N, C-alpha and C positions, 0 to 999 in steps of 0.2 A: 372476484367482483371487479368490474371495470370502474376506474375513476372517471370523473367528469373533466372535460376541457373547460378551463376558465379563461375568458377573454377579459382583459383589464382595459377599460376605455378611458381611465384617468391616467395621464402620462406624467403628471408631476409626482414627486416623491419627497418625503421628509426624512427618509432613512439614508443619510449621507454615507454612513459606514458601508452599506451594501453597494451604493453607487461607486464608492472608492474601490471596492473589490472588483467591480465590473471594469472600471478604468484600468486597474492593475492587470486584470485578466486579458484585456486587449493588448496592453503594452508588452506583456510577457509571453506572447505567442512565439513559437520557435519551430524550426524545421529540423526534424531528427536526422535527415540525410546530411545536413550541413554541420550541425552542432556536435554530433557524435562521430567519433573516428572509427568507422566500421572496418577499417583496414587492420585494426589490432587483432592479433591472433588469440584464440581461446582454446585451451586444451579441454576437450569435452569430458575427460576423466579427472580434471581438476579445475573446474570452472571458476571457483572463487579463490583458490590458493589458501584456504584456511587450514589451520593445524588439524591433524587427525582427531585430537581429543575434543574438538568442538562439535563433532558429528553426534547427532541425537542418539544413534545406536551404539556409540562407543562405550565400552565398559560392560556390554551385555555378553552373555554366553554365546549368543548367535554371532556377534561380531568377532569374538575370539576364534571361532571356527574358520573364518574366511582366510584364504590365501591372498597374496598381493594382487593378482589379477581380479579376483572377486571383489576386493575392496575398491579397486578402481572402478569396476562396473557399478558397485553400489553408489559411489560418489556421483557418477553420471546420472543414475536413476533418481537420486535424491535431488540433484540440481534440476533435472528435467521436471520432476513433480512440482518442486517449489515455484519455478518460474512459469510453469504451465498454469498453476493456480493464480499467480499474479495476472497472467494473460486473461484467464476466464473472468477474474474479478474486475479487470479493467473493461472488458466488454459489458459486464453487468453494470458497471458505473456509467458507461456511455448510454446505455438504454435507460437507466434510472434518471440520468441528467435530462435526457430528452423528455421523459415522462414529467419531470419537474417543470420544464418549460411549459408544458401543456396544462398542468394541473394547479400550480401555485397561483394564488389569486393576485399577487402584487407584481406590478410591472418591474420594479427594481430587482426583485428576485428572478423574474424571467430574464432580464438583461444578463445577470451574472450567470445563471444556469446555462444560457446559450453559449457562453465562452467555455464553460466546463465540458460541454458536448465535444467541442473541438479538442480540448486537452485530452479527454479520454480516448478519442479516436487515435490521437498521436501515440498514446501509451499502448493501445492495442497493436498498432503498427510496429512499435519498437519491440515489445515482448514477443510478438509473433516472429519477427525476423531473428531475434536472439535465440529462441529455442530451436527454430528450424535450421539456421545457418551455423550457429556456434555450438549449441549443445547437441544438435542432431538427433533429438528425441523429444516427443511430447507426451503428455498425459491428459486423459479426459478430466472434466471438472469433478472435484470432490463432491460427494453427495451432500455433505454438510453445507458447503458453500452454495450449492444448487438450491437447497431447501430455503436458505435465508434469502437468496435472491428472489425466489418465487414468492415468499411471504411479503417481501418489500414491494414487489411490483403488482401483486394481485389484490392488494388492499385498496379500497375505494377512497380512503382518507388521504388528502393531498400530502400530509406531512410524513406519511410512513416511508416513502422512498428516501426522504431526507434522513429519517431516523435509522433505517436499515443500511443505507449506503454511506451517507456523509459521516455518521457517528460510528457505526459498528465496522462495516467492511473497509471503508477508507481509513478509519482510525487504526484498525489492526494492520492493514497494509502498510501504513506509514511507519509504524513501529518495526514491522518485519524488514521493510526496506532499509531503515536506519541501522538495524543490527547488522545486516549483510554489508551495507555500505561501509560501516566502520571496521568490519572484520576482514573484508576482502583485500588481497594484495594485488589483484588484477585490475588494470586500468579501464578496460571496457565495461565490465559490470559496475565499477565505481562511477563511471560517467553516467551510465543509464540510470542507476538508482538515485544519484544525486540530482540529476535534472528532473526526473519524474517527481521526486520529493518536493522540489521547488513548486511544482504545480499543485501537488496534493496538500501542501500547507494552506494554500488559498481555499481549497475545497472544504477542508475541515473548518476553517474560519467562517465560511459561508453557512455551513450547517449550524454552527453555534449561534450566529447572529439571528438567523431566521427562526430557528426553533425556540430560542430563549424568549424572543418577543411573543411568539404564539402561545407558548405553554403557560405564560403568566395569566392567561385568561381562561384556561380550561378548568372544568370541574374536577373534583377529587376522583370521580369515577373514570373520567376521560384520562386523567393522569395515571391512574392505576392500570388502565389498559396499555398505555405506552410502556409502563414499567415492566409489565408482564412480557411484552415483546422484547424489551431490552434484555431481561434475564434469560429468556429462552435463546435469544440470538447470541449472547455471550457464551452460553454453554455450547452452542453449535460451533462457534468460532474456536473455542478451546479444543473441542473434540476433533475438529478438522485437522489439527496439527499432528496427528499421530501417524500420518503417511501409510495407512493400512494398505493402500493400493500398491505401494512399492514393495512391501514385504510379500504380498500375494504374487506379484509379478516375478519376483526373484525366487519364489519357492521356499521362503524362510519359515521357521517355526513361528506361526502367528501368535500363539499364546505367549511365547517367550518375548517376542518383539513388542507386543502390545503392553505387557506387564512392565517392561523396561521404559517404554515411552510414557506410561502413566505415572510411574513412581521414581524413575531415575532422576538424580539430582540436577543433571544438566537440563533436562526437559522441564522440570519444575521451575528452574530459574528462567529458562527461555520463555515459558508461558507467562510468567510474571512480567517480564520485560515487554511482551507484546500488548499488554493492557495499559502501557504508560500514557497513551493518548486517549483511550476510550474512557477510563474511569474519571479523570478530571473533567472531560467534556460532558459526560452524563451529569455530573454534579453541577457544572456550569449552566446547563440548559434547564435545570430545575427539577430533574427526576431523581430525587435523593431521599426517598422514604426509608423507614427502617427495613422494609423488605429488600430494597435494592442494596442497602448497606450490608444486610445479612448475606445476600447472595455473593457479594464481592468478598466478604470475610471468608465464606466457605471456599472460594476460589483462591484465597490467599493473596488478593490484590487490593484490599481495602486501603492499605497505606499509600497507594498511588494517588489517592484523591487530592493530596496536597501538592502534587506536581504543578509547576507553572506552565500551563499549556501555551500561553502566548510566547514565552521565552523559547520553548521547544520548537514552535513553528518558525520563529525568527532565526534560530540556529540552523534549521533545515534549509531555509532560503539562503542564508549567508554562505553555507558550505558549497552550494552550487555556484554562487558568484565567485568564491575563492578558487574553485576548480577552473572556472573560465579564465580568471586572471593568471593562474599558474600556466595554463595551456598557452595563453597569449605570450607570456614571457618566454616559454620554451620555443614557440614559433619564431619570436623575434631573434632569439639567440641562434637558432638554426639558420635564419636568413642572413645573419651577420657572418656566420661561418662560410656559407655559400658565396657571399659577396667577397669575402677575403680570399677565398680560393680562386674566384674568377679574376680578381685583381692581380693575384700572384701569377696566374697563367698568362695574363696580358703582358706582365712585366718580363716574363721569360722569352717573349717573342722578339 
């Protein structure tokens, strides 16, 4: 069902918090061709440089059968699948953001969402270049991600793209980016993930502010409908992480791989970490019925409700700023060395 376009003819706003996000969104625009050092080399068979025992399939019977070359190939496919899903999710976010500009009734929300469209376009550009030029392999969109995007975009209610994208897809992506950012030893993926997370922290804040205000005025039936969407979406996001397409492409034993991805201790811990942004956000916007809590308890993530979401977002933003400062310091040192060499060369003449 198509949503309606909402024109807002009142241009004054009392929601200073959203206008502050809009101003921040304008101030924090950046050029990926200049801020990211694309000259950095990436080994497509070891994209992140993470230890072998952090791989999802590590410890399975299928993994034990692989030789060194096959394990290198597996690493490439897993990285290609993961970053391809980031790419597809960012395109979905770009389209959802544009939809929000059309459908949200308030001008302050339209202002902010317009900056997010540009952010998401930049993220699509970055991930597309990374998978094509550095990993040298791409994967199609996961059916679980595709299903959630479809449900978010095809609903006529203006808040559903917010709920599907800002809370679920962006929340999960932020957690996944953070896990990889903190684990990788490679400078290029660390730059990409850190800088994109700086943008995403604003996006999640936007969804929280807009939805929290709106959901205060909904009926119990309307809230129950949103909670049903949240529960179904969280199960879709959890199931998306099993990388089924990778095991199929490589001709692995599907039953063995899926069993390990479902029950292996590393994947259980990883899935839990991926909900660190979603669970406290869902609670914060007011969707916290016994049914929601029961679903999160079944998933093993209910205890994440106590996480301080604001502090998590602030840490994501500060890490990007710290990385910029570190790179400026390294550039200054390099310039000093070049200057000293040049002075020495003149002195020898």
